[in-house]
N, C-alpha and C positions, 0 to 999 in steps of 0.2 A: 487534313487541310495543310497546305504547304506555305501559304502566304500569311503575312502578319495582318491580323484583324484588329480593329479598334475595340475598346471595351463595349461600346454600344452595338457593334456588329456581332460580337460574341454573345452578348446578352440576347440580341434579337434572335439569333439561331437557337439558343437554348430554350427561350420561351415559345418560339414558333412550334417546336416539336413537343412542348410540354404544356404549360398553363394556357397558352393561346390556342391550342388544339388545331394548328394549321391556319389560323386566321391571321394573315399578315398585317392587317390593320391593327388588330389587338396587340400583336407582337411588337409593332412599331411603338405603340403607346407604352407598353410594359418595359420596353428597352430604354425608354427615356427620350425618344425622338420627339421633336415638337410637332404640334398639329399641322403646321405648314409644310413639314417634310413629306415629300412624295413617296408613299409606300412602295409604289411600283419601281421607283428608282433604287430603293434599298434592295428589293428582290432581284432586280437586274444586276446590281453590283455584287450580289452574293449567289448568283445563279449556280456556279460550280459547287459551292459549299452546300447549297440546298439540295442539289441533285445527289451529292455524296451522302448527305445525312438521310435523305429519303430512301436511298438504297439500303443503308444500314438499318433504318427503321423497318422497312419491309422484310428484311431478312429475319427480324425478330418475331414477326407474326407467324404463328403456326399455320402450316398449310392444311388444306382440307384432309390430306392423307394422314396427318399427325393428330387429327382431332378425334 
């Protein structure tokens, strides 16, 4: 990730791929965003970072050939 992210944005990304197990609404809450914050707006603003982290995540999953 090349741009500067806020602490909440960084936390959102960390928990999205961890404790929230991909649930952006749960990640929003865990990251400390208010209930009135639009979760889809968070996702839209972090789209590039989410795509990058998704690629990294998928590369860690063993392929069927390696099982």
